[in-house]
GUFIGU-743373 format. One record per residue: residue number from 1; residue in one letter; x, y, z of N, C-alpha, C, CB in turn. Coordinates in Angstrom, 3 decimals, decimal comma. Glycine has a CB too. Example, Ala and Ser with C-alpha at 12.3 -4.5 7.8 and 13.67 -1.06 7.14 Angstrom:
2
1 | A | 13,190 | -5,690 | 7,800 | 12,300 | -4,500 | 7,800 | 13,200 | -3,300 | 7,800 | 11,308 | -4,473 | 9,046
2 | S | 12,850 | -2,250 | 7,080 | 13,670 | -1,060 | 7,140 | 12,900 | 0,030 | 7,870 | 14,084 | -0,598 | 5,725
END
This chain:
75
1 | M | -22,194 | -1,636 | -19,490 | -20,174 | -1,907 | -19,753 | -19,972 | -3,371 | -18,711 | -18,746 | -0,010 | -18,774
2 | M | -19,643 | -4,431 | -19,457 | -19,572 | -5,447 | -18,115 | -17,599 | -5,133 | -18,429 | -20,538 | -7,750 | -18,365
3 | S | -18,212 | -5,434 | -17,056 | -16,340 | -4,935 | -17,004 | -15,870 | -7,161 | -17,263 | -15,522 | -3,744 | -14,270
4 | A | -14,285 | -6,894 | -17,133 | -13,478 | -7,820 | -17,691 | -13,639 | -8,583 | -16,628 | -12,112 | -7,485 | -18,137
5 | K | -13,202 | -9,914 | -17,248 | -13,739 | -11,324 | -16,447 | -12,472 | -11,466 | -16,368 | -14,731 | -12,665 | -17,120
6 | R | -11,653 | -11,938 | -15,332 | -10,449 | -12,718 | -14,015 | -10,851 | -13,585 | -13,928 | -10,175 | -12,323 | -12,522
7 | V | -9,137 | -14,530 | -14,149 | -8,905 | -15,812 | -14,220 | -9,446 | -16,110 | -12,307 | -7,040 | -16,144 | -14,851
8 | V | -9,400 | -15,950 | -12,569 | -9,431 | -16,869 | -10,990 | -11,905 | -16,870 | -11,723 | -8,505 | -15,102 | -8,372
9 | D | -12,140 | -15,760 | -12,381 | -13,871 | -15,894 | -12,284 | -14,185 | -17,419 | -13,387 | -14,858 | -14,015 | -13,145
10 | L | -12,876 | -17,980 | -13,348 | -13,294 | -18,321 | -14,601 | -12,789 | -20,310 | -13,606 | -12,157 | -17,312 | -16,435
11 | I | -12,365 | -20,340 | -12,552 | -12,447 | -21,497 | -11,984 | -12,807 | -21,169 | -10,346 | -11,086 | -22,291 | -12,289
12 | T | -14,601 | -20,555 | -10,304 | -14,996 | -20,236 | -9,434 | -16,612 | -19,756 | -9,730 | -14,048 | -19,427 | -8,970
13 | T | -17,530 | -19,747 | -8,805 | -18,894 | -19,041 | -8,902 | -18,716 | -17,810 | -8,572 | -19,969 | -19,558 | -8,084
14 | D | -20,056 | -17,120 | -8,748 | -20,198 | -16,105 | -7,531 | -21,233 | -16,642 | -6,840 | -20,510 | -14,560 | -7,871
15 | E | -21,519 | -17,808 | -6,569 | -21,398 | -19,214 | -4,396 | -20,047 | -19,466 | -4,189 | -22,207 | -21,571 | -4,362
16 | D | -20,032 | -19,110 | -4,595 | -18,587 | -20,474 | -4,411 | -17,340 | -19,459 | -4,191 | -18,157 | -21,747 | -6,270
17 | K | -17,046 | -18,666 | -3,379 | -16,118 | -17,902 | -3,183 | -14,839 | -18,059 | -2,762 | -16,487 | -17,302 | -2,645
18 | K | -14,924 | -19,264 | -2,590 | -13,456 | -19,469 | -1,789 | -11,955 | -18,981 | -2,128 | -13,247 | -20,840 | -1,747
19 | F | -11,947 | -18,311 | -3,900 | -11,472 | -17,606 | -4,453 | -10,695 | -16,422 | -4,740 | -11,886 | -17,675 | -4,620
20 | E | -12,046 | -15,646 | -3,752 | -11,787 | -14,698 | -3,540 | -10,676 | -13,738 | -3,113 | -12,358 | -14,752 | -3,183
21 | S | -10,236 | -13,673 | -1,923 | -9,229 | -14,225 | -1,602 | -8,116 | -13,257 | -2,224 | -9,277 | -15,636 | -2,010
22 | A | -7,204 | -14,919 | -2,985 | -6,226 | -15,360 | -3,457 | -6,218 | -13,573 | -5,620 | -6,723 | -17,806 | -3,575
23 | A | -8,004 | -13,274 | -5,244 | -8,350 | -12,739 | -5,898 | -7,477 | -11,791 | -5,849 | -9,396 | -12,626 | -5,833
24 | R | -8,541 | -11,402 | -4,678 | -7,881 | -9,648 | -3,883 | -6,064 | -9,691 | -3,617 | -8,778 | -9,368 | -1,702
25 | M | -6,018 | -10,386 | -4,089 | -4,141 | -10,593 | -3,975 | -3,779 | -10,896 | -5,026 | -3,417 | -11,722 | -3,055
26 | A | -4,183 | -11,147 | -5,941 | -3,497 | -11,147 | -7,009 | -3,667 | -9,983 | -7,550 | -3,740 | -12,098 | -7,788
27 | A | -4,856 | -9,281 | -7,894 | -5,177 | -7,923 | -8,442 | -4,102 | -6,919 | -7,892 | -6,696 | -7,455 | -8,011
28 | A | -4,342 | -7,041 | -6,608 | -2,701 | -6,452 | -6,108 | -1,489 | -6,536 | -6,359 | -2,363 | -6,665 | -5,192
29 | I | -1,296 | -7,739 | -6,653 | 0,231 | -7,609 | -7,500 | -0,011 | -7,252 | -8,390 | 1,120 | -8,641 | -7,837
30 | I | -1,077 | -7,382 | -9,344 | -1,089 | -6,244 | -10,707 | -0,703 | -5,058 | -10,669 | -2,271 | -5,934 | -11,237
31 | Q | -1,278 | -4,485 | -9,519 | -0,918 | -3,389 | -9,506 | 0,040 | -2,643 | -8,636 | -1,783 | -2,993 | -9,514
32 | I | 1,046 | -3,669 | -8,708 | 2,224 | -3,302 | -7,497 | 3,510 | -3,684 | -9,052 | 2,260 | -4,862 | -5,432
33 | T | 2,573 | -4,578 | -9,342 | 4,078 | -5,571 | -10,459 | 3,987 | -4,015 | -11,658 | 3,276 | -8,088 | -11,756
34 | R | 2,597 | -3,670 | -12,371 | 2,803 | -2,982 | -13,567 | 3,092 | -1,161 | -12,200 | 0,947 | -3,211 | -15,089
35 | A | 3,206 | -0,597 | -11,403 | 3,917 | 0,878 | -11,308 | 5,360 | 0,438 | -10,594 | 2,903 | 2,170 | -10,218
36 | T | 5,624 | -1,262 | -10,133 | 6,743 | -0,767 | -9,610 | 7,664 | -1,971 | -10,631 | 6,808 | -0,781 | -7,711
37 | G | 6,874 | -2,707 | -11,648 | 7,659 | -3,227 | -11,261 | 7,707 | -5,447 | -11,213 | 7,593 | -2,311 | -10,067
38 | D | 8,094 | -4,859 | -9,846 | 7,625 | -6,609 | -9,242 | 6,790 | -6,484 | -8,175 | 8,941 | -7,668 | -8,589
39 | C | 6,396 | -7,712 | -7,226 | 5,997 | -7,893 | -6,086 | 6,537 | -8,796 | -5,298 | 4,962 | -8,049 | -6,131
40 | L | 7,058 | -8,237 | -3,724 | 7,137 | -9,154 | -2,994 | 6,250 | -9,222 | -1,883 | 8,228 | -9,210 | -2,703
41 | P | 6,378 | -10,632 | -1,268 | 5,761 | -11,076 | -0,739 | 5,022 | -9,447 | 0,591 | 6,656 | -12,461 | -0,381
42 | Q | 6,385 | -8,959 | 1,031 | 5,656 | -8,186 | 2,051 | 5,607 | -7,287 | 1,591 | 6,011 | -8,009 | 3,239
43 | D | 5,901 | -7,095 | 0,370 | 5,067 | -5,752 | -0,185 | 3,252 | -5,528 | -0,090 | 5,429 | -5,744 | -1,863
44 | L | 2,713 | -6,663 | -0,112 | 1,342 | -6,817 | 0,177 | 0,975 | -6,562 | 1,067 | 0,884 | -7,691 | 0,096
45 | N | 2,087 | -6,536 | 2,274 | 1,699 | -5,764 | 4,061 | 1,570 | -3,997 | 3,898 | 3,462 | -6,110 | 5,506
46 | A | 2,265 | -3,503 | 3,171 | 2,577 | -2,117 | 2,755 | 0,934 | -1,612 | 2,255 | 3,924 | -2,092 | 1,368
47 | N | 0,155 | -2,582 | 1,483 | -0,922 | -2,807 | 1,279 | -2,537 | -3,558 | 1,417 | -0,554 | -2,808 | 0,830
48 | G | -2,094 | -3,640 | 3,254 | -3,635 | -3,443 | 3,977 | -4,132 | -5,409 | 3,774 | -5,047 | -1,877 | 2,675
49 | F | -2,379 | -6,025 | 3,683 | -3,027 | -8,386 | 3,979 | -1,812 | -8,156 | 5,587 | -1,798 | -10,668 | 1,692
50 | T | -1,855 | -8,787 | 5,902 | -2,178 | -9,174 | 6,717 | -1,059 | -10,422 | 6,686 | -3,566 | -9,245 | 6,710
51 | S | -0,208 | -10,512 | 7,466 | 1,035 | -11,503 | 7,481 | 0,969 | -13,117 | 6,944 | 1,453 | -11,581 | 8,989
52 | E | -0,577 | -13,553 | 7,814 | -0,467 | -14,738 | 7,627 | -1,644 | -14,808 | 6,432 | -0,587 | -15,577 | 8,985
53 | E | -2,882 | -13,732 | 5,868 | -3,645 | -13,259 | 4,905 | -1,882 | -13,905 | 3,377 | -4,247 | -10,971 | 5,383
54 | V | -1,454 | -12,563 | 3,652 | -0,047 | -13,374 | 2,490 | 0,254 | -14,953 | 3,016 | 1,907 | -12,346 | 2,698
55 | S | 1,035 | -16,225 | 3,857 | 1,347 | -17,516 | 4,079 | 0,197 | -17,619 | 3,805 | 1,928 | -18,094 | 5,237
56 | Q | -1,161 | -17,814 | 3,542 | -1,587 | -18,391 | 3,353 | -2,207 | -18,739 | 1,529 | -2,069 | -18,147 | 4,355
57 | H | -2,036 | -17,652 | 0,893 | -2,769 | -17,317 | -0,271 | -1,448 | -16,440 | -1,627 | -4,229 | -16,124 | 0,434
58 | W | -0,812 | -16,501 | -1,037 | 0,868 | -16,059 | -1,786 | 0,581 | -16,673 | -3,075 | 2,578 | -16,864 | -0,988
59 | H | 0,263 | -18,184 | -3,376 | 1,737 | -18,238 | -4,024 | -0,392 | -18,806 | -5,220 | 3,903 | -19,793 | -3,191
60 | L | -0,661 | -18,868 | -5,024 | -1,448 | -18,918 | -5,769 | -2,009 | -18,074 | -6,104 | -1,969 | -19,494 | -5,609
61 | A | -2,208 | -16,701 | -5,321 | -2,401 | -15,513 | -5,695 | -1,278 | -14,869 | -6,835 | -2,470 | -14,814 | -4,442
62 | Q | -0,645 | -15,552 | -6,637 | 1,194 | -15,160 | -7,418 | 0,781 | -15,194 | -9,194 | 2,882 | -17,008 | -6,959
63 | S | 0,384 | -16,911 | -8,327 | -0,052 | -17,811 | -9,895 | -0,550 | -16,780 | -10,765 | -1,428 | -19,114 | -9,792
64 | L | -1,861 | -16,894 | -10,394 | -2,992 | -15,605 | -11,121 | -2,846 | -14,591 | -11,220 | -4,070 | -15,294 | -10,703
65 | A | -1,943 | -14,133 | -10,662 | -1,701 | -12,553 | -10,887 | -0,700 | -12,625 | -12,375 | -0,724 | -11,695 | -9,278
66 | A | -0,054 | -14,271 | -12,350 | 1,528 | -13,641 | -13,549 | 0,666 | -14,002 | -14,518 | 3,500 | -14,585 | -13,690
67 | V | -0,754 | -15,182 | -14,271 | -1,579 | -15,490 | -16,079 | -1,469 | -14,394 | -16,206 | -3,285 | -16,080 | -16,530
68 | E | -2,166 | -13,665 | -15,452 | -3,689 | -12,188 | -15,873 | -3,083 | -11,835 | -16,176 | -4,709 | -11,124 | -15,113
69 | L | -1,027 | -11,323 | -15,651 | 0,273 | -10,075 | -16,593 | 0,004 | -10,901 | -17,932 | 2,585 | -10,082 | -15,973
70 | N | 0,594 | -12,321 | -18,428 | 1,096 | -12,459 | -19,662 | 0,044 | -12,211 | -20,561 | 1,698 | -13,691 | -19,864
71 | L | -1,411 | -12,394 | -19,869 | -2,591 | -12,326 | -21,337 | -2,770 | -10,721 | -21,011 | -4,552 | -13,533 | -21,251
72 | M | -2,255 | -9,302 | -19,866 | -2,895 | -8,182 | -21,047 | -1,370 | -8,177 | -21,364 | -3,879 | -6,380 | -20,548
73 | K | -0,612 | -8,182 | -21,537 | 0,463 | -8,632 | -22,635 | 0,171 | -9,140 | -24,072 | 1,180 | -9,699 | -22,087
74 | Q | 0,241 | -10,430 | -24,451 | -0,667 | -9,861 | -25,358 | -1,377 | -9,110 | -26,068 | -0,961 | -9,943 | -25,326
75 | N | -2,624 | -8,830 | -25,852 | -3,753 | -7,913 | -25,649 | -2,919 | -6,206 | -26,074 | -4,416 | -8,134 | -23,735
END
């Protein structure tokens, strides 16, 4: 069974993983949001992301997560 495509998979390739950190963070944002209704940057620190990672990837990851959450609602 093939796993579901993520939004980030549409803008990158298997060889080019430059968005993978943001994709991992987006997955965490989705998980936190589905569990608690919202996700703030500091919530990611409790999920193993460093403050530096959050600072670097938050905006892209949050945007990817928002798109994926909207797609989930449509399906």
